[in-house]
PyMOL Python script that loads the backbone (N, CA, C, O; Angstrom):
from pymol import cmd

cmd.read_pdbstr("""\
ATOM      1  N   MET A   1     155.889  82.795 180.881  1.00  0.00           N
ATOM      2  CA  MET A   1     155.470  82.301 179.588  1.00  0.00           C
ATOM      3  C   MET A   1     156.699  81.790 178.846  1.00  0.00           C
ATOM      4  O   MET A   1     157.740  82.445 178.831  1.00  0.00           O
ATOM      5  N   GLY A   2     156.574  80.628 178.239  1.00  0.00           N
ATOM      6  CA  GLY A   2     157.692  80.017 177.532  1.00  0.00           C
ATOM      7  C   GLY A   2     157.860  80.556 176.126  1.00  0.00           C
ATOM      8  O   GLY A   2     156.987  81.232 175.581  1.00  0.00           O
ATOM      9  N   GLU A   3     158.998  80.240 175.564  1.00  0.00           N
ATOM     10  CA  GLU A   3     159.321  80.699 174.207  1.00  0.00           C
ATOM     11  C   GLU A   3     158.326  80.164 173.189  1.00  0.00           C
ATOM     12  O   GLU A   3     157.956  80.870 172.251  1.00  0.00           O
ATOM     13  N   SER A   4     157.897  78.937 173.363  1.00  0.00           N
ATOM     14  CA  SER A   4     156.956  78.337 172.432  1.00  0.00           C
ATOM     15  C   SER A   4     155.628  79.101 172.407  1.00  0.00           C
ATOM     16  O   SER A   4     155.071  79.343 171.336  1.00  0.00           O
ATOM     17  N   LYS A   5     155.127  79.477 173.572  1.00  0.00           N
ATOM     18  CA  LYS A   5     153.863  80.219 173.632  1.00  0.00           C
ATOM     19  C   LYS A   5     154.015  81.603 173.018  1.00  0.00           C
ATOM     20  O   LYS A   5     153.109  82.077 172.333  1.00  0.00           O
ATOM     21  N   ARG A   6     155.146  82.256 173.253  1.00  0.00           N
ATOM     22  CA  ARG A   6     155.375  83.576 172.647  1.00  0.00           C
ATOM     23  C   ARG A   6     155.420  83.463 171.127  1.00  0.00           C
ATOM     24  O   ARG A   6     154.842  84.284 170.414  1.00  0.00           O
ATOM     25  N   ARG A   7     156.112  82.438 170.642  1.00  0.00           N
ATOM     26  CA  ARG A   7     156.204  82.243 169.198  1.00  0.00           C
ATOM     27  C   ARG A   7     154.827  81.947 168.608  1.00  0.00           C
ATOM     28  O   ARG A   7     154.498  82.434 167.527  1.00  0.00           O
ATOM     29  N   LYS A   8     154.022  81.155 169.311  1.00  0.00           N
ATOM     30  CA  LYS A   8     152.688  80.811 168.836  1.00  0.00           C
ATOM     31  C   LYS A   8     151.815  82.056 168.749  1.00  0.00           C
ATOM     32  O   LYS A   8     151.066  82.221 167.787  1.00  0.00           O
ATOM     33  N   GLU A   9     151.903  82.922 169.734  1.00  0.00           N
ATOM     34  CA  GLU A   9     151.120  84.157 169.709  1.00  0.00           C
ATOM     35  C   GLU A   9     151.604  85.100 168.613  1.00  0.00           C
ATOM     36  O   GLU A   9     150.792  85.781 167.987  1.00  0.00           O
ATOM     37  N   ALA A  10     152.898  85.153 168.374  1.00  0.00           N
ATOM     38  CA  ALA A  10     153.449  86.053 167.366  1.00  0.00           C
ATOM     39  C   ALA A  10     153.103  85.592 165.945  1.00  0.00           C
ATOM     40  O   ALA A  10     152.811  86.418 165.081  1.00  0.00           O
ATOM     41  N   LEU A  11     153.136  84.277 165.702  1.00  0.00           N
ATOM     42  CA  LEU A  11     152.881  83.771 164.360  1.00  0.00           C
ATOM     43  C   LEU A  11     151.399  83.609 164.053  1.00  0.00           C
ATOM     44  O   LEU A  11     151.011  83.664 162.887  1.00  0.00           O
ATOM     45  N   GLY A  12     150.585  83.416 165.039  1.00  0.00           N
ATOM     46  CA  GLY A  12     149.147  83.255 164.815  1.00  0.00           C
ATOM     47  C   GLY A  12     148.833  81.982 164.051  1.00  0.00           C
ATOM     48  O   GLY A  12     149.196  80.887 164.480  1.00  0.00           O
ATOM     49  N   GLU A  13     148.151  82.128 162.905  1.00  0.00           N
ATOM     50  CA  GLU A  13     147.744  80.964 162.118  1.00  0.00           C
ATOM     51  C   GLU A  13     148.914  80.273 161.436  1.00  0.00           C
ATOM     52  O   GLU A  13     148.804  79.100 161.077  1.00  0.00           O
ATOM     53  N   LYS A  14     150.021  80.963 161.249  1.00  0.00           N
ATOM     54  CA  LYS A  14     151.186  80.373 160.586  1.00  0.00           C
ATOM     55  C   LYS A  14     151.979  79.446 161.506  1.00  0.00           C
ATOM     56  O   LYS A  14     152.907  78.778 161.049  1.00  0.00           O
ATOM     57  N   TYR A  15     151.635  79.392 162.784  1.00  0.00           N
ATOM     58  CA  TYR A  15     152.378  78.574 163.746  1.00  0.00           C
ATOM     59  C   TYR A  15     152.248  77.097 163.411  1.00  0.00           C
ATOM     60  O   TYR A  15     151.143  76.587 163.228  1.00  0.00           O
ATOM     61  N   GLY A  16     153.364  76.426 163.334  1.00  0.00           N
ATOM     62  CA  GLY A  16     153.380  74.991 163.067  1.00  0.00           C
ATOM     63  C   GLY A  16     153.355  74.627 161.596  1.00  0.00           C
ATOM     64  O   GLY A  16     153.485  73.453 161.251  1.00  0.00           O
ATOM     65  N   LYS A  17     153.192  75.605 160.728  1.00  0.00           N
ATOM     66  CA  LYS A  17     153.183  75.333 159.292  1.00  0.00           C
ATOM     67  C   LYS A  17     154.593  75.482 158.753  1.00  0.00           C
ATOM     68  O   LYS A  17     155.357  76.348 159.178  1.00  0.00           O
ATOM     69  N   GLU A  18     154.910  74.622 157.818  1.00  0.00           N
ATOM     70  CA  GLU A  18     156.245  74.631 157.242  1.00  0.00           C
ATOM     71  C   GLU A  18     156.388  75.775 156.241  1.00  0.00           C
ATOM     72  O   GLU A  18     155.438  76.113 155.534  1.00  0.00           O
ATOM     73  N   LYS A  19     157.579  76.366 156.186  1.00  0.00           N
ATOM     74  CA  LYS A  19     157.833  77.466 155.265  1.00  0.00           C
ATOM     75  C   LYS A  19     158.108  76.938 153.867  1.00  0.00           C
ATOM     76  O   LYS A  19     158.581  75.817 153.682  1.00  0.00           O
ATOM     77  N   ASN A  20     157.795  77.782 152.885  1.00  0.00           N
ATOM     78  CA  ASN A  20     158.102  77.444 151.495  1.00  0.00           C
ATOM     79  C   ASN A  20     159.574  77.720 151.230  1.00  0.00           C
ATOM     80  O   ASN A  20     160.218  78.480 151.953  1.00  0.00           O
ATOM     81  N   ILE A  21     160.098  77.090 150.179  1.00  0.00           N
ATOM     82  CA  ILE A  21     161.485  77.314 149.804  1.00  0.00           C
ATOM     83  C   ILE A  21     161.675  78.771 149.392  1.00  0.00           C
ATOM     84  O   ILE A  21     162.577  79.454 149.877  1.00  0.00           O
ATOM     85  N   LEU A  22     160.827  79.225 148.508  1.00  0.00           N
ATOM     86  CA  LEU A  22     160.811  80.623 148.069  1.00  0.00           C
ATOM     87  C   LEU A  22     159.384  81.131 148.220  1.00  0.00           C
ATOM     88  O   LEU A  22     158.438  80.353 148.092  1.00  0.00           O
ATOM     89  N   PRO A  23     159.211  82.413 148.490  1.00  0.00           N
ATOM     90  CA  PRO A  23     157.855  82.922 148.720  1.00  0.00           C
ATOM     91  C   PRO A  23     156.898  82.723 147.536  1.00  0.00           C
ATOM     92  O   PRO A  23     155.700  82.525 147.739  1.00  0.00           O
ATOM     93  N   TRP A  24     157.415  82.774 146.315  1.00  0.00           N
ATOM     94  CA  TRP A  24     156.540  82.672 145.148  1.00  0.00           C
ATOM     95  C   TRP A  24     156.401  81.247 144.621  1.00  0.00           C
ATOM     96  O   TRP A  24     155.688  81.027 143.642  1.00  0.00           O
ATOM     97  N   ILE A  25     157.064  80.274 145.247  1.00  0.00           N
ATOM     98  CA  ILE A  25     156.952  78.875 144.845  1.00  0.00           C
ATOM     99  C   ILE A  25     156.285  78.095 145.985  1.00  0.00           C
ATOM    100  O   ILE A  25     156.829  78.031 147.088  1.00  0.00           O
ATOM    101  N   PRO A  26     155.116  77.503 145.728  1.00  0.00           N
ATOM    102  CA  PRO A  26     154.392  76.815 146.812  1.00  0.00           C
ATOM    103  C   PRO A  26     154.905  75.395 147.088  1.00  0.00           C
ATOM    104  O   PRO A  26     154.125  74.442 147.094  1.00  0.00           O
ATOM    105  N   ILE A  27     156.214  75.257 147.314  1.00  0.00           N
ATOM    106  CA  ILE A  27     156.811  73.960 147.619  1.00  0.00           C
ATOM    107  C   ILE A  27     157.526  74.073 148.960  1.00  0.00           C
ATOM    108  O   ILE A  27     158.352  74.962 149.165  1.00  0.00           O
ATOM    109  N   THR A  28     157.198  73.162 149.864  1.00  0.00           N
ATOM    110  CA  THR A  28     157.822  73.191 151.191  1.00  0.00           C
ATOM    111  C   THR A  28     159.164  72.470 151.159  1.00  0.00           C
ATOM    112  O   THR A  28     159.499  71.786 150.192  1.00  0.00           O
ATOM    113  N   LYS A  29     159.912  72.635 152.219  1.00  0.00           N
ATOM    114  CA  LYS A  29     161.227  71.999 152.291  1.00  0.00           C
ATOM    115  C   LYS A  29     161.112  70.479 152.325  1.00  0.00           C
ATOM    116  O   LYS A  29     161.955  69.787 151.754  1.00  0.00           O
ATOM    117  N   THR A  30     160.103  69.959 152.970  1.00  0.00           N
ATOM    118  CA  THR A  30     159.902  68.512 153.023  1.00  0.00           C
ATOM    119  C   THR A  30     159.577  67.957 151.637  1.00  0.00           C
ATOM    120  O   THR A  30     160.075  66.897 151.255  1.00  0.00           O
ATOM    121  N   GLN A  31     158.746  68.671 150.892  1.00  0.00           N
ATOM    122  CA  GLN A  31     158.408  68.241 149.542  1.00  0.00           C
ATOM    123  C   GLN A  31     159.636  68.270 148.636  1.00  0.00           C
ATOM    124  O   GLN A  31     159.814  67.378 147.807  1.00  0.00           O
ATOM    125  N   ALA A  32     160.477  69.278 148.786  1.00  0.00           N
ATOM    126  CA  ALA A  32     161.687  69.372 147.986  1.00  0.00           C
ATOM    127  C   ALA A  32     162.641  68.223 148.316  1.00  0.00           C
ATOM    128  O   ALA A  32     163.251  67.647 147.415  1.00  0.00           O
ATOM    129  N   ALA A  33     162.769  67.893 149.583  1.00  0.00           N
ATOM    130  CA  ALA A  33     163.648  66.789 149.988  1.00  0.00           C
ATOM    131  C   ALA A  33     163.122  65.463 149.441  1.00  0.00           C
ATOM    132  O   ALA A  33     163.901  64.622 148.994  1.00  0.00           O
ATOM    133  N   PHE A  34     161.809  65.276 149.477  1.00  0.00           N
ATOM    134  CA  PHE A  34     161.197  64.065 148.936  1.00  0.00           C
ATOM    135  C   PHE A  34     161.471  63.955 147.441  1.00  0.00           C
ATOM    136  O   PHE A  34     161.823  62.883 146.951  1.00  0.00           O
ATOM    137  N   PHE A  35     161.309  65.070 146.710  1.00  0.00           N
ATOM    138  CA  PHE A  35     161.570  65.080 145.271  1.00  0.00           C
ATOM    139  C   PHE A  35     163.033  64.751 144.981  1.00  0.00           C
ATOM    140  O   PHE A  35     163.320  63.974 144.071  1.00  0.00           O
ATOM    141  N   MET A  36     163.948  65.325 145.731  1.00  0.00           N
ATOM    142  CA  MET A  36     165.374  65.074 145.529  1.00  0.00           C
ATOM    143  C   MET A  36     165.712  63.606 145.783  1.00  0.00           C
ATOM    144  O   MET A  36     166.500  63.009 145.049  1.00  0.00           O
ATOM    145  N   LYS A  37     165.117  63.032 146.816  1.00  0.00           N
ATOM    146  CA  LYS A  37     165.366  61.631 147.142  1.00  0.00           C
ATOM    147  C   LYS A  37     164.950  60.725 145.991  1.00  0.00           C
ATOM    148  O   LYS A  37     165.719  59.859 145.573  1.00  0.00           O
ATOM    149  N   TRP A  38     163.743  60.918 145.478  1.00  0.00           N
ATOM    150  CA  TRP A  38     163.229  60.054 144.424  1.00  0.00           C
ATOM    151  C   TRP A  38     163.876  60.327 143.081  1.00  0.00           C
ATOM    152  O   TRP A  38     164.116  59.394 142.314  1.00  0.00           O
ATOM    153  N   SER A  39     164.164  61.589 142.776  1.00  0.00           N
ATOM    154  CA  SER A  39     164.804  61.873 141.491  1.00  0.00           C
ATOM    155  C   SER A  39     166.222  61.306 141.455  1.00  0.00           C
ATOM    156  O   SER A  39     166.677  60.856 140.404  1.00  0.00           O
ATOM    157  N   THR A  40     166.923  61.320 142.583  1.00  0.00           N
ATOM    158  CA  THR A  40     168.255  60.724 142.640  1.00  0.00           C
ATOM    159  C   THR A  40     168.177  59.214 142.450  1.00  0.00           C
ATOM    160  O   THR A  40     168.976  58.634 141.716  1.00  0.00           O
ATOM    161  N   ARG A  41     167.225  58.587 143.106  1.00  0.00           N
ATOM    162  CA  ARG A  41     167.044  57.137 142.983  1.00  0.00           C
ATOM    163  C   ARG A  41     166.716  56.751 141.536  1.00  0.00           C
ATOM    164  O   ARG A  41     167.279  55.793 141.007  1.00  0.00           O
ATOM    165  N   ILE A  42     165.817  57.487 140.904  1.00  0.00           N
ATOM    166  CA  ILE A  42     165.429  57.200 139.523  1.00  0.00           C
ATOM    167  C   ILE A  42     166.601  57.431 138.580  1.00  0.00           C
ATOM    168  O   ILE A  42     166.770  56.688 137.613  1.00  0.00           O
ATOM    169  N   SER A  43     167.411  58.449 138.846  1.00  0.00           N
ATOM    170  CA  SER A  43     168.587  58.712 138.017  1.00  0.00           C
ATOM    171  C   SER A  43     169.567  57.551 138.067  1.00  0.00           C
ATOM    172  O   SER A  43     170.100  57.150 137.032  1.00  0.00           O
ATOM    173  N   TRP A  44     169.812  57.003 139.254  1.00  0.00           N
ATOM    174  CA  TRP A  44     170.733  55.868 139.373  1.00  0.00           C
ATOM    175  C   TRP A  44     170.175  54.637 138.670  1.00  0.00           C
ATOM    176  O   TRP A  44     170.934  53.863 138.086  1.00  0.00           O
ATOM    177  N   ILE A  45     168.881  54.451 138.718  1.00  0.00           N
ATOM    178  CA  ILE A  45     168.270  53.335 137.988  1.00  0.00           C
ATOM    179  C   ILE A  45     168.482  53.517 136.493  1.00  0.00           C
ATOM    180  O   ILE A  45     168.800  52.560 135.787  1.00  0.00           O
ATOM    181  N   GLY A  46     168.307  54.746 136.007  1.00  0.00           N
ATOM    182  CA  GLY A  46     168.533  55.038 134.594  1.00  0.00           C
ATOM    183  C   GLY A  46     169.976  54.806 134.181  1.00  0.00           C
ATOM    184  O   GLY A  46     170.234  54.275 133.100  1.00  0.00           O
ATOM    185  N   ILE A  47     170.916  55.195 135.026  1.00  0.00           N
ATOM    186  CA  ILE A  47     172.329  54.961 134.736  1.00  0.00           C
ATOM    187  C   ILE A  47     172.617  53.461 134.664  1.00  0.00           C
ATOM    188  O   ILE A  47     173.351  53.011 133.785  1.00  0.00           O
ATOM    189  N   GLY A  48     172.048  52.699 135.575  1.00  0.00           N
ATOM    190  CA  GLY A  48     172.222  51.246 135.560  1.00  0.00           C
ATOM    191  C   GLY A  48     171.648  50.613 134.303  1.00  0.00           C
ATOM    192  O   GLY A  48     172.262  49.723 133.714  1.00  0.00           O
ATOM    193  N   LEU A  49     170.470  51.072 133.890  1.00  0.00           N
ATOM    194  CA  LEU A  49     169.866  50.549 132.657  1.00  0.00           C
ATOM    195  C   LEU A  49     170.689  50.916 131.429  1.00  0.00           C
ATOM    196  O   LEU A  49     170.838  50.112 130.509  1.00  0.00           O
ATOM    197  N   LEU A  50     171.219  52.127 131.420  1.00  0.00           N
ATOM    198  CA  LEU A  50     172.070  52.552 130.313  1.00  0.00           C
ATOM    199  C   LEU A  50     173.320  51.683 130.237  1.00  0.00           C
ATOM    200  O   LEU A  50     173.715  51.265 129.148  1.00  0.00           O
ATOM    201  N   ALA A  51     173.947  51.406 131.377  1.00  0.00           N
ATOM    202  CA  ALA A  51     175.143  50.561 131.400  1.00  0.00           C
ATOM    203  C   ALA A  51     174.809  49.137 130.941  1.00  0.00           C
ATOM    204  O   ALA A  51     175.563  48.537 130.176  1.00  0.00           O
ATOM    205  N   ALA A  52     173.689  48.604 131.405  1.00  0.00           N
ATOM    206  CA  ALA A  52     173.286  47.251 130.997  1.00  0.00           C
ATOM    207  C   ALA A  52     173.012  47.187 129.498  1.00  0.00           C
ATOM    208  O   ALA A  52     173.387  46.219 128.838  1.00  0.00           O
ATOM    209  N   THR A  53     172.362  48.210 128.963  1.00  0.00           N
ATOM    210  CA  THR A  53     172.096  48.252 127.523  1.00  0.00           C
ATOM    211  C   THR A  53     173.396  48.338 126.740  1.00  0.00           C
ATOM    212  O   THR A  53     173.558  47.653 125.731  1.00  0.00           O
ATOM    213  N   TRP A  54     174.317  49.169 127.194  1.00  0.00           N
ATOM    214  CA  TRP A  54     175.597  49.332 126.510  1.00  0.00           C
ATOM    215  C   TRP A  54     176.373  48.017 126.504  1.00  0.00           C
ATOM    216  O   TRP A  54     176.933  47.621 125.482  1.00  0.00           O
ATOM    217  N   ILE A  55     176.399  47.345 127.656  1.00  0.00           N
ATOM    218  CA  ILE A  55     177.108  46.060 127.730  1.00  0.00           C
ATOM    219  C   ILE A  55     176.464  45.040 126.797  1.00  0.00           C
ATOM    220  O   ILE A  55     177.163  44.275 126.133  1.00  0.00           O
ATOM    221  N   THR A  56     175.145  45.027 126.748  1.00  0.00           N
ATOM    222  CA  THR A  56     174.439  44.078 125.877  1.00  0.00           C
ATOM    223  C   THR A  56     174.770  44.336 124.414  1.00  0.00           C
ATOM    224  O   THR A  56     175.082  43.404 123.674  1.00  0.00           O
ATOM    225  N   ILE A  57     174.706  45.580 123.999  1.00  0.00           N
ATOM    226  CA  ILE A  57     174.932  45.910 122.591  1.00  0.00           C
ATOM    227  C   ILE A  57     176.400  45.777 122.216  1.00  0.00           C
ATOM    228  O   ILE A  57     176.718  45.262 121.144  1.00  0.00           O
ATOM    229  N   ARG A  58     177.286  46.227 123.070  1.00  0.00           N
ATOM    230  CA  ARG A  58     178.707  46.294 122.728  1.00  0.00           C
ATOM    231  C   ARG A  58     179.446  44.971 122.934  1.00  0.00           C
ATOM    232  O   ARG A  58     180.345  44.647 122.158  1.00  0.00           O
ATOM    233  N   ILE A  59     179.089  44.209 123.952  1.00  0.00           N
ATOM    234  CA  ILE A  59     179.862  43.011 124.286  1.00  0.00           C
ATOM    235  C   ILE A  59     179.089  41.721 124.013  1.00  0.00           C
ATOM    236  O   ILE A  59     179.590  40.840 123.314  1.00  0.00           O
ATOM    237  N   ILE A  60     177.899  41.602 124.545  1.00  0.00           N
ATOM    238  CA  ILE A  60     177.142  40.352 124.430  1.00  0.00           C
ATOM    239  C   ILE A  60     176.597  40.177 123.013  1.00  0.00           C
ATOM    240  O   ILE A  60     176.632  39.075 122.466  1.00  0.00           O
ATOM    241  N   GLY A  61     176.096  41.258 122.419  1.00  0.00           N
ATOM    242  CA  GLY A  61     175.511  41.189 121.070  1.00  0.00           C
ATOM    243  C   GLY A  61     176.447  40.632 120.020  1.00  0.00           C
ATOM    244  O   GLY A  61     176.076  39.702 119.304  1.00  0.00           O
ATOM    245  N   PRO A  62     177.656  41.175 119.903  1.00  0.00           N
ATOM    246  CA  PRO A  62     178.574  40.618 118.897  1.00  0.00           C
ATOM    247  C   PRO A  62     178.929  39.150 119.150  1.00  0.00           C
ATOM    248  O   PRO A  62     179.217  38.408 118.212  1.00  0.00           O
ATOM    249  N   GLY A  63     178.909  38.744 120.399  1.00  0.00           N
ATOM    250  CA  GLY A  63     179.183  37.339 120.710  1.00  0.00           C
ATOM    251  C   GLY A  63     178.148  36.401 120.112  1.00  0.00           C
ATOM    252  O   GLY A  63     178.468  35.265 119.761  1.00  0.00           O
ATOM    253  N   PHE A  64     176.925  36.861 119.993  1.00  0.00           N
ATOM    254  CA  PHE A  64     175.858  36.063 119.387  1.00  0.00           C
ATOM    255  C   PHE A  64     175.696  36.352 117.902  1.00  0.00           C
ATOM    256  O   PHE A  64     174.838  35.764 117.242  1.00  0.00           O
ATOM    257  N   GLY A  65     176.519  37.257 117.374  1.00  0.00           N
ATOM    258  CA  GLY A  65     176.464  37.587 115.950  1.00  0.00           C
ATOM    259  C   GLY A  65     175.348  38.552 115.608  1.00  0.00           C
ATOM    260  O   GLY A  65     174.918  38.592 114.455  1.00  0.00           O
ATOM    261  N   TRP A  66     174.858  39.336 116.568  1.00  0.00           N
ATOM    262  CA  TRP A  66     173.793  40.281 116.269  1.00  0.00           C
ATOM    263  C   TRP A  66     174.281  41.451 115.436  1.00  0.00           C
ATOM    264  O   TRP A  66     173.597  41.882 114.508  1.00  0.00           O
ATOM    265  N   TRP A  67     175.461  41.970 115.759  1.00  0.00           N
ATOM    266  CA  TRP A  67     176.013  43.112 115.046  1.00  0.00           C
ATOM    267  C   TRP A  67     177.476  42.857 114.721  1.00  0.00           C
ATOM    268  O   TRP A  67     178.196  42.206 115.479  1.00  0.00           O
ATOM    269  N   GLU A  68     177.891  43.374 113.600  1.00  0.00           N
ATOM    270  CA  GLU A  68     179.307  43.298 113.234  1.00  0.00           C
ATOM    271  C   GLU A  68     180.047  44.458 113.856  1.00  0.00           C
ATOM    272  O   GLU A  68     179.663  45.613 113.668  1.00  0.00           O
ATOM    273  N   VAL A  69     181.100  44.170 114.594  1.00  0.00           N
ATOM    274  CA  VAL A  69     181.939  45.211 115.165  1.00  0.00           C
ATOM    275  C   VAL A  69     183.316  45.054 114.559  1.00  0.00           C
ATOM    276  O   VAL A  69     183.976  44.033 114.755  1.00  0.00           O
ATOM    277  N   ASN A  70     183.753  46.064 113.822  1.00  0.00           N
ATOM    278  CA  ASN A  70     185.053  45.990 113.154  1.00  0.00           C
ATOM    279  C   ASN A  70     186.146  46.487 114.030  1.00  0.00           C
ATOM    280  O   ASN A  70     187.308  46.495 113.624  1.00  0.00           O
TER     281      ASN A  70
END
""", "prot")
cmd.dss("prot")
cmd.show_as("cartoon", "prot")
cmd.util.cbc("prot")
cmd.orient("prot")
């Protein structure tokens, strides 16, 4: 009997199911990785928008006379 069959018999219904990160939190490791991937991507988009807004207000705006910068 192979290791896989022994593991399948030992785990029963839990065989092949992914484990949760913590026992009391119903989030699997794959779900956590997916969340981290998208939250990182969204954060970089936000940083880019913040930089673009800052450049517009601080540099481009005064060039068109929108705001007085002393």
